[in-house]
Structure formats: structure tokens, C-alpha cells
LUMLUMDO-483323 format. One line per 10 residues: number of its first residue (from 1); for each residue x, y, z of C-alpha. Coordinates in Angstrom, 2 decimals, always signed. Layout:
% LUMLUMDO-483323
NUM) X:Y:Z ~ ...;
END
This chain:
% LUMLUMDO-483323
1) +108.47:+50.79:+71.23 ~ +106.63:+47.51:+71.21 ~ +107.18:+45.59:+68.00 ~ +104.15:+45.33:+65.75 ~ +103.57:+43.54:+62.44 ~ +102.94:+46.43:+60.08 ~ +104.97:+45.66:+56.96 ~ +101.88:+45.19:+54.81 ~ +100.32:+48.44:+56.00 ~ +103.56:+50.31:+55.34;
11) +103.78:+48.96:+51.80 ~ +100.18:+49.94:+51.09 ~ +100.61:+53.44:+52.50 ~ +103.72:+54.08:+50.43 ~ +101.90:+52.92:+47.34 ~ +99.03:+55.24:+48.21 ~ +101.46:+58.12:+48.04 ~ +101.38:+59.69:+51.50 ~ +104.24:+62.17:+51.70 ~ +105.75:+60.74:+54.88;
21) +108.15:+57.82:+54.50 ~ +109.91:+56.37:+57.30 ~ +112.43:+56.99:+59.89 ~ +112.30:+53.66:+61.64 ~ +114.76:+51.34:+60.14 ~ +114.03:+53.97:+57.50 ~ +110.75:+52.21:+56.86 ~ +108.22:+53.98:+59.01 ~ +108.13:+56.40:+61.91 ~ +106.02:+56.51:+65.03;
31) +103.94:+53.46:+65.81 ~ +105.69:+51.42:+63.14 ~ +109.17:+51.83:+64.56 ~ +111.23:+48.69:+65.11 ~ +112.85:+47.80:+68.41 ~ +116.54:+48.24:+69.17 ~ +119.00:+45.84:+67.57 ~ +120.97:+43.68:+70.05 ~ +124.50:+44.67:+69.03 ~ +127.28:+46.17:+71.14;
41) +128.14:+49.65:+69.82 ~ +131.68:+50.79:+69.36 ~ +133.00:+53.43:+71.73 ~ +131.22:+56.75:+71.38 ~ +130.77:+59.84:+73.57 ~ +128.02:+59.25:+76.08 ~ +126.38:+61.60:+78.53 ~ +127.00:+60.91:+82.20 ~ +125.76:+63.54:+84.64 ~ +125.26:+65.68:+81.53;
51) +128.99:+65.71:+80.70 ~ +130.37:+64.43:+77.41 ~ +132.98:+61.68:+77.73 ~ +135.62:+61.50:+75.02 ~ +135.51:+58.47:+72.75 ~ +138.25:+55.86:+73.03 ~ +138.93:+55.09:+69.37 ~ +142.06:+53.96:+67.53 ~ +144.42:+56.62:+66.16 ~ +145.01:+56.59:+62.42;
61) +148.49:+56.37:+60.93 ~ +148.73:+60.02:+59.90 ~ +147.50:+61.47:+63.17 ~ +146.20:+64.45:+61.20 ~ +142.90:+66.11:+61.95 ~ +140.12:+65.97:+59.37 ~ +140.66:+69.05:+57.20 ~ +138.10:+71.40:+55.69 ~ +139.50:+70.49:+52.27 ~ +138.73:+66.81:+52.80;
71) +135.26:+67.65:+54.04 ~ +134.68:+69.79:+50.95 ~ +135.69:+66.94:+48.67 ~ +133.20:+64.64:+50.36 ~ +130.40:+67.22:+50.46 ~ +130.82:+68.18:+46.82 ~ +130.85:+64.52:+45.83 ~ +127.58:+63.97:+47.69 ~ +125.98:+67.04:+46.12 ~ +126.89:+65.84:+42.62;
81) +126.24:+62.14:+43.23 ~ +123.71:+60.85:+40.63 ~ +121.77:+59.24:+43.50 ~ +121.17:+62.72:+44.91 ~ +118.38:+64.36:+42.92 ~ +117.86:+67.22:+45.36 ~ +119.51:+70.35:+46.74 ~ +122.09:+69.86:+49.47 ~ +123.24:+71.63:+52.62 ~ +126.27:+70.21:+54.42;
91) +127.66:+71.74:+57.62 ~ +130.36:+70.50:+60.01 ~ +131.32:+72.16:+63.32 ~ +133.76:+71.29:+66.05 ~ +132.43:+71.01:+69.58 ~ +133.69:+74.51:+70.36 ~ +131.05:+75.72:+67.91 ~ +133.46:+76.72:+65.15 ~ +132.19:+76.10:+61.62 ~ +134.71:+73.77:+59.98;
101) +132.81:+73.52:+56.68 ~ +129.68:+75.16:+55.31 ~ +127.82:+74.30:+52.13 ~ +124.58:+76.30:+51.96 ~ +124.33:+76.12:+55.72 ~ +122.19:+79.26:+55.98 ~ +119.61:+77.99:+53.50 ~ +116.36:+76.88:+55.08 ~ +115.53:+73.36:+53.91 ~ +112.82:+70.81:+54.63;
111) +114.31:+68.96:+57.62 ~ +111.85:+66.08:+58.09 ~ +112.48:+64.48:+61.48 ~ +115.80:+66.24:+62.02 ~ +113.60:+69.00:+63.45 ~ +113.12:+66.77:+66.50 ~ +116.58:+67.93:+67.63 ~ +115.08:+71.41:+68.02 ~ +112.01:+70.02:+69.78 ~ +114.30:+68.15:+72.16;
121) +116.27:+71.29:+72.96 ~ +113.10:+73.27:+73.69 ~ +111.52:+70.52:+75.79 ~ +114.61:+70.05:+77.96 ~ +115.13:+73.79:+78.36 ~ +111.52:+74.71:+79.10 ~ +110.29:+71.70:+81.06 ~ +113.55:+70.64:+82.83 ~ +115.31:+67.31:+82.22 ~ +114.09:+65.93:+85.56;
131) +110.43:+66.96:+85.27 ~ +107.81:+64.20:+85.16 ~ +104.30:+64.24:+83.73 ~ +101.43:+63.44:+86.12 ~ +98.27:+61.48:+85.45 ~ +95.85:+62.30:+88.25 ~ +92.43:+61.23:+89.51 ~ +90.25:+63.89:+91.14 ~ +86.96:+63.27:+92.94 ~ +84.13:+65.81:+92.83;
141) +80.88:+64.47:+94.26 ~ +80.10:+61.24:+92.46 ~ +82.26:+62.22:+89.48 ~ +85.81:+60.93:+89.20 ~ +88.08:+62.80:+86.80 ~ +91.01:+61.16:+85.04 ~ +93.26:+64.13:+84.26 ~ +95.87:+63.84:+81.53 ~ +99.17:+65.64:+82.04 ~ +100.98:+64.62:+78.87;
151) +101.88:+60.98:+79.53 ~ +100.87:+59.08:+76.38 ~ +102.77:+55.94:+77.27 ~ +100.76:+54.80:+80.25 ~ +100.83:+51.07:+80.83 ~ +97.38:+49.41:+80.84 ~ +98.69:+47.37:+83.76 ~ +101.28:+48.09:+86.44 ~ +104.01:+50.59:+85.68 ~ +107.66:+49.67:+85.18;
161) +110.04:+52.07:+86.90 ~ +112.93:+50.76:+84.79 ~ +111.19:+51.57:+81.50 ~ +110.42:+54.76:+79.60 ~ +107.39:+53.30:+77.84 ~ +104.92:+52.17:+80.48 ~ +106.84:+53.86:+83.29 ~ +103.51:+54.79:+84.91 ~ +100.72:+52.22:+85.10 ~ +96.96:+52.65:+85.15;
171) +96.72:+49.63:+87.44 ~ +98.82:+51.47:+90.03 ~ +96.61:+54.52:+89.66 ~ +93.54:+52.32:+90.05 ~ +94.97:+50.84:+93.26 ~ +95.50:+54.30:+94.74 ~ +92.13:+55.57:+93.57 ~ +90.09:+52.59:+94.71 ~ +91.67:+52.76:+98.15 ~ +90.95:+56.48:+98.43;
181) +87.34:+56.08:+97.25 ~ +86.77:+53.31:+99.79 ~ +88.06:+55.55:+102.55 ~ +85.64:+58.25:+101.41 ~ +82.75:+55.81:+101.30 ~ +82.35:+56.10:+97.52 ~ +81.68:+52.92:+95.57 ~ +80.08:+54.22:+92.36 ~ +81.31:+57.01:+90.06 ~ +80.91:+58.61:+86.68;
191) +84.39:+58.54:+85.15 ~ +85.27:+61.69:+83.21 ~ +88.50:+61.99:+81.27 ~ +89.96:+65.51:+81.25 ~ +92.08:+66.30:+78.16 ~ +91.94:+70.07:+78.58 ~ +95.74:+70.29:+78.94 ~ +95.80:+70.40:+75.12 ~ +93.66:+72.50:+72.81 ~ +92.84:+72.68:+69.12;
201) +92.73:+70.08:+66.38 ~ +93.71:+66.43:+66.67 ~ +96.08:+66.72:+63.71 ~ +98.26:+69.39:+62.15 ~ +96.59:+70.90:+59.10 ~ +99.38:+69.59:+56.84 ~ +98.90:+66.00:+58.00 ~ +96.07:+64.63:+55.90 ~ +94.65:+61.30:+54.74 ~ +96.89:+58.26:+55.03;
211) +99.71:+60.35:+56.47 ~ +97.83:+60.36:+59.78 ~ +98.90:+56.77:+60.36 ~ +102.24:+58.19:+61.50 ~ +100.92:+60.13:+64.49 ~ +98.15:+59.69:+67.04 ~ +95.32:+62.21:+67.51 ~ +96.83:+64.77:+69.84 ~ +95.61:+64.23:+73.41 ~ +97.48:+64.61:+76.75;
221) +96.73:+61.05:+77.89 ~ +96.98:+57.69:+76.16 ~ +97.84:+54.04:+76.70 ~ +100.79:+52.60:+74.77 ~ +101.22:+55.72:+72.68 ~ +97.58:+55.68:+71.60 ~ +98.01:+52.46:+69.62 ~ +95.92:+49.32:+69.74 ~ +96.98:+46.30:+67.67 ~ +99.36:+48.49:+65.67;
231) +96.81:+51.17:+64.76 ~ +96.16:+54.50:+66.45 ~ +92.75:+54.67:+68.09 ~ +90.45:+57.56:+67.17 ~ +90.15:+58.84:+70.74 ~ +93.18:+57.77:+72.76 ~ +92.04:+59.66:+75.86 ~ +88.64:+57.96:+75.94 ~ +90.27:+54.59:+75.31 ~ +92.59:+55.20:+78.28;
241) +89.54:+56.03:+80.41 ~ +87.79:+52.86:+79.31 ~ +90.84:+50.79:+80.29 ~ +90.93:+52.61:+83.62 ~ +87.21:+51.98:+84.17 ~ +87.77:+48.23:+83.81 ~ +90.59:+48.39:+86.33 ~ +88.39:+50.25:+88.82 ~ +85.62:+47.70:+88.33 ~ +88.06:+44.90:+89.13;
251) +88.78:+46.72:+92.39 ~ +85.16:+47.01:+93.46 ~ +84.34:+50.48:+92.13 ~ +81.27:+50.70:+89.89 ~ +81.74:+53.00:+86.88 ~ +78.31:+53.99:+85.59 ~ +79.59:+55.76:+82.47 ~ +82.65:+57.23:+80.79 ~ +82.43:+60.86:+79.69 ~ +84.67:+63.81:+78.82;
261) +84.94:+67.11:+80.64 ~ +87.13:+69.46:+82.68 ~ +88.09:+68.68:+86.25 ~ +87.94:+71.19:+89.09 ~ +91.20:+72.68:+90.30 ~ +93.42:+69.91:+91.63 ~ +94.08:+70.07:+95.37 ~ +95.45:+67.69:+97.99 ~ +91.92:+67.23:+99.33 ~ +90.28:+66.16:+96.07;
271) +93.16:+64.08:+94.66 ~ +92.52:+60.35:+94.79 ~ +95.67:+59.18:+93.06 ~ +98.58:+60.21:+90.86 ~ +101.26:+58.43:+88.83 ~ +104.21:+59.97:+87.02 ~ +105.91:+59.42:+83.68 ~ +109.61:+58.87:+83.19 ~ +111.62:+62.12:+83.41 ~ +111.51:+64.46:+80.42;
281) +115.16:+63.63:+79.70 ~ +114.21:+59.98:+79.14 ~ +111.15:+60.90:+77.11 ~ +113.37:+63.05:+74.89 ~ +115.80:+60.12:+74.57 ~ +113.01:+57.88:+73.36 ~ +111.57:+60.52:+71.04 ~ +114.93:+61.02:+69.34 ~ +116.04:+57.39:+69.21 ~ +112.77:+56.05:+67.87;
291) +111.71:+59.19:+65.94 ~ +108.40:+59.19:+67.80 ~ +106.13:+61.71:+66.11 ~ +103.37:+61.60:+68.71 ~ +105.76:+62.17:+71.60 ~ +107.46:+65.01:+69.70 ~ +104.15:+66.83:+69.35 ~ +103.20:+66.13:+72.97 ~ +106.46:+67.71:+74.07 ~ +105.82:+70.63:+71.74;
301) +102.34:+71.16:+73.20 ~ +103.81:+71.07:+76.72 ~ +106.43:+73.64:+75.72 ~ +103.62:+75.88:+74.47 ~ +101.76:+75.57:+77.76 ~ +104.94:+76.25:+79.76 ~ +105.51:+79.44:+77.77 ~ +101.93:+80.62:+78.27 ~ +100.86:+79.89:+74.70 ~ +97.79:+78.00:+73.53;
311) +98.79:+74.30:+73.69 ~ +97.79:+73.48:+70.11 ~ +99.83:+72.85:+66.98 ~ +100.42:+76.55:+66.30 ~ +101.40:+77.16:+69.91 ~ +103.68:+74.13:+69.84 ~ +105.59:+75.40:+66.80 ~ +105.75:+78.94:+68.15 ~ +106.86:+77.75:+71.59 ~ +109.78:+75.74:+70.21;
321) +110.84:+78.64:+67.98 ~ +110.69:+81.14:+70.84 ~ +112.61:+78.78:+73.10 ~ +115.42:+78.48:+70.55 ~ +115.63:+82.26:+70.34 ~ +115.70:+82.54:+74.14 ~ +118.49:+79.97:+74.28 ~ +120.54:+82.21:+72.00 ~ +120.46:+80.15:+68.82 ~ +120.29:+81.78:+65.39;
331) +116.90:+81.22:+63.74 ~ +117.54:+83.15:+60.54 ~ +115.93:+81.31:+57.64 ~ +114.00:+79.02:+59.98 ~ +110.27:+78.27:+59.87 ~ +108.81:+75.82:+62.36 ~ +105.40:+74.53:+61.32 ~ +105.21:+71.40:+63.47 ~ +107.52:+69.85:+66.05 ~ +107.52:+66.27:+64.71;
341) +108.79:+67.03:+61.21 ~ +105.75:+65.83:+59.29 ~ +104.77:+69.27:+57.96 ~ +106.10:+70.19:+54.53 ~ +106.18:+73.86:+55.60 ~ +109.10:+73.39:+57.99 ~ +112.38:+75.03:+57.01 ~ +115.54:+74.59:+59.09 ~ +119.17:+75.46:+58.43 ~ +122.19:+73.25:+58.86;
351) +123.84:+76.06:+60.80 ~ +121.06:+76.04:+63.41 ~ +121.07:+72.26:+63.80 ~ +124.84:+72.12:+64.26 ~ +124.73:+75.11:+66.61 ~ +122.28:+73.27:+68.87 ~ +124.28:+70.05:+68.61 ~ +127.63:+71.64:+69.46 ~ +126.17:+73.46:+72.45 ~ +124.53:+70.25:+73.70;
361) +127.73:+68.29:+73.13 ~ +130.02:+70.70:+74.95 ~ +128.07:+72.44:+77.70 ~ +128.57:+71.31:+81.29 ~ +125.37:+70.71:+83.23 ~ +123.15:+72.74:+80.92 ~ +119.54:+71.69:+80.35 ~ +120.09:+70.29:+76.85 ~ +123.28:+68.32:+77.60 ~ +121.44:+65.01:+77.27;
371) +120.52:+65.56:+73.59 ~ +123.55:+63.59:+72.27 ~ +122.62:+60.59:+74.40 ~ +119.21:+60.32:+72.76 ~ +120.43:+60.20:+69.17 ~ +120.49:+56.76:+67.52 ~ +123.85:+55.02:+67.13 ~ +124.92:+53.80:+63.70 ~ +124.36:+50.10:+63.18 ~ +123.03:+49.67:+66.69;
381) +119.67:+51.13:+67.65 ~ +116.60:+53.15:+66.76 ~ +116.39:+54.60:+63.28 ~ +120.07:+53.88:+62.58 ~ +119.85:+50.20:+63.54 ~ +120.15:+48.99:+59.97 ~ +122.39:+51.76:+58.61 ~ +126.20:+51.92:+58.44 ~ +126.41:+48.16:+58.96 ~ +129.85:+46.85:+58.01;
391) +131.24:+50.37:+57.55 ~ +134.15:+51.84:+59.48 ~ +131.66:+54.30:+60.94 ~ +129.47:+51.62:+62.51 ~ +129.14:+52.68:+66.14 ~ +130.92:+56.00:+65.49 ~ +127.93:+58.04:+64.30 ~ +125.14:+59.30:+66.49 ~ +122.50:+61.13:+64.49 ~ +118.85:+61.98:+63.92;
401) +117.39:+60.72:+60.67 ~ +114.73:+62.47:+58.63 ~ +112.77:+61.17:+55.67 ~ +109.91:+62.58:+53.60 ~ +109.04:+61.99:+49.98 ~ +110.85:+65.21:+49.03 ~ +113.55:+65.29:+51.70 ~ +116.21:+63.26:+53.44 ~ +118.38:+64.43:+56.31 ~ +120.90:+63.26:+58.87;
411) +122.17:+65.46:+61.68 ~ +124.29:+64.55:+64.67 ~ +127.88:+63.64:+65.56 ~ +130.65:+61.49:+64.15 ~ +134.02:+60.50:+65.58 ~ +137.03:+60.60:+63.27 ~ +139.90:+58.16:+63.16 ~ +141.89:+60.67:+65.21 ~ +139.31:+60.52:+67.98 ~ +137.85:+63.97:+67.34;
421) +134.09:+64.32:+67.64 ~ +132.43:+66.74:+65.22 ~ +128.83:+67.81:+64.74 ~ +127.29:+67.70:+61.28 ~ +124.06:+68.27:+59.43 ~ +123.15:+67.07:+55.96 ~ +119.84:+68.41:+54.63 ~ +118.68:+67.43:+51.16 ~ +115.32:+68.61:+49.85 ~ +113.51:+69.02:+46.53;
431) +114.28:+65.36:+45.92 ~ +112.58:+63.77:+42.93 ~ +109.73:+61.51:+44.01 ~ +110.82:+57.93:+44.43 ~ +114.50:+58.70:+45.03 ~ +114.66:+59.53:+48.73 ~ +115.68:+55.94:+49.52 ~ +118.41:+56.06:+46.88 ~ +120.16:+59.10:+48.35 ~ +120.27:+57.61:+51.84;
441) +123.23:+55.25:+51.22 ~ +125.08:+58.10:+49.52 ~ +124.71:+60.14:+52.71 ~ +125.93:+57.23:+54.82 ~ +128.94:+56.75:+52.56 ~ +129.79:+60.45:+52.87 ~ +129.76:+60.27:+56.66 ~ +131.80:+57.07:+56.56 ~ +134.45:+58.91:+54.55 ~ +134.49:+61.67:+57.14;
451) +135.16:+59.07:+59.82 ~ +138.03:+57.55:+57.83 ~ +139.39:+60.95:+56.83 ~ +138.11:+60.90:+53.26 ~ +141.25:+59.45:+51.71 ~ +139.20:+57.21:+49.43 ~ +137.30:+60.18:+48.05 ~ +140.19:+62.07:+46.55 ~ +139.42:+63.01:+42.95;
END
């Protein structure tokens, strides 16, 4: 995401007491996320053609696999650590799906942004990793419709085919549209933006007041993630239409007004132009790496529509839940309230998260095989850019962060000194206010001990 100077705003919002605290650089999610850190990661399993490649890491002296007893030592130490004021779940699985260690893994806990792993699984499964999202112009009489198809990262200029953000450009769409209108003999239009792909409220009912700074009003079309000068605009769809109107004007098309409304059915005959987003797989990558709340909810709304549900916040949550059930995952003890992780009504189990992670990390050619690739790498990028620095585990952890006032979580993969990759989930909720930042380094230290084998944690 484009870097923006928001430190002052973040400090003010935290002081105002909004319940969401940060995933980005563990300072702020969504629009406030920092860019990737330029550091070469250590070897870690990557996804190539949806197949996991084993990590090339040094062998330790003992050559022994990480034991359940060592994991238990580390997990119990984290649970009783004075920096941890909450209740802890700690689950580790091997990539065959076997549970290696389970501390309260069946207890539903507040996951914060770790829930985005579930959103990613549903989006890839329902929409297809290679699907793209169209932004289309449709002409009906003297009315030109700008139809949103879910791409909220349109470039206000030309698109960049090598980028996820700004992959499709409104300038390219304007070129196509202006040329088509000229061929039809149309030089003046009323521009109408069609956001009917999504329904319902702009915000989830649990996202109130200052917490709304962490997610844009939910619309199926936006420029630069709905942000302008570091702040979400009130009507990102209308703003996108206004940008598009200026581009049409530059190309000799007069736009008499900008309105909202529903387009007629799209056909080859009435289509004036269309541009496409990056593939869903890349959108999921970005959503996971940067903990993008807006994109998570967009994907959730699209899942709802794909499953024939109302594409609103309720449909989004229901669609992801139903998709997980259809994929064969166990949802006992799970409540999905929103798909970004901002709602305090979410409850997810460590067993479910590790079940999804192990399937994604071991399946060959399945729809969700790209999930591991999208998770941030410790000490390198996204929301883990400034974590695990200087630790043995730097570059050997790939995980989704999650932070709310009352919860902190980390779920993903780590590679041991023996070269074995394991999936894990740490969920801590009911944290005392003001201590969520304190427990974070304790979690990182626990994972670091898992990577080294936990020898330093004995006793």
C-alpha cells in the first residue's frame, strides 16, 4: 500500500479508545499500513504453481524433531507469562494435519485479523485463484454507467500490469470508453456509477465511531482503496466516478453530471470498455500481507454474491462460514461476524485455523494452496516487517497477525532447526486494556523458541 504520514492520527485514535489497534507494523491496519521492508528473507517454503517447496535451512546438532513436550513447555510458559494478561489457545500441527500440541484449541476466541486466513480460504475456493474483477462502462442512451465489480484499487491513471494495487487504471478505461463513444457518435453523457454489486450498510454494525478509520465505506468500486490523502472518502464510488469524469473530459467527452443508479444488463453491444483487477490470488496475497480490512470485506461480499447470498456484511460472514463447511473444515465453536476481524463478536478456534493452514500448506493444486504465500514473513514484510528482528526465527516464520484492544493473535507457519515446517495458531483474548502490545513480544519469543527447539525454555 502507498505510504502515508498517519502517525499523529494513529496516536490520537488510540488515545480516543477505539477498540481496534493495529496490524501494520503492529501500529495500524488498513489504510495506515506501512510498505514492505527492503530485506532479503531467509529461506522459507514458497508457493510455486501452488506446490509447497521445502525450506533449505541448517540442521541443528541434535537432529531431533521438535517434540510435543518441548512445545508444551513453551506454550505453558507463554500462558503464565506476566506479560500475558489474557486467556490463551496454542495449537501446533504438522503439514499432514496431525495435531502435535493442543492447548484449548477447541475454544472459540476473539481472533482479530487472524480471521483473514478464513476469508482468504473462502475467497480462493469460491471465486477461483485466477478470477479477475471487472470495472465496466455501459452506454444506455445518453447515460454512461460506470459499473463496479469489486476492484477497490483502481489507479486514477493508467494501470500497472505488474502491480496488485493499481493493476487496472481508470485512464485505460477512459481511453476505451472515449473511443467507443466517438464511434457511436456520442460526445455528451450523464455519468452514473453503479454500486449495486454490494448491498446493505457501509459499515458493520460493530464498527463505530473512530474505529471506522480502519476500513472504507463498503462499495464495489474505489480508487486507491477508497483513500485520499490518507483518509477514507465518504463515498468512494462517487469519488471514483468523479475521477473518471475528469478523464473522459480530457478525452473530449462532456460529462453533464455524476449520479448513482443501476445499469441495464451488460451485453457486448452496450459495453463501451472494461478493465480487470489483478487475479484473486494476488488480491488475497495483498490482503493477508498488509492486513487490508477493506479488501477482506470486499472479498467477503463477493463470496456472498457467489454463493447466492445478499452481498452485505451478514451475507459476507455467512458466505465465508458456509464455504469453510463446504471445504470440509470443522467449524465447531466458531462464530463469524465479519470477514476483516474488526468485529468483537467473532470467535475462532486454533484447531480451525491450523486445519486450514495445514491443508493449504500440503495440498497439491487445490484452490487455497496460495494462502501460505500471502502470509507476512518475519522481519521482512507486511505486518511482520518489524517483528522477530535479530531472532533466530527471522525469516523462518510466515504468519497472520491480529490485534484488538482485548485480543492478540498470530497464526501461520514456522520452520524448525531441523527443517520441518509446522502450522501454529496462538489466540489470546480477554486481555486487560493497555496490555495487548506487551504480550506481543512474549508471543514472538515463544515462536522463536519453537524454531530453535525450545532448549532455552527448559524449567
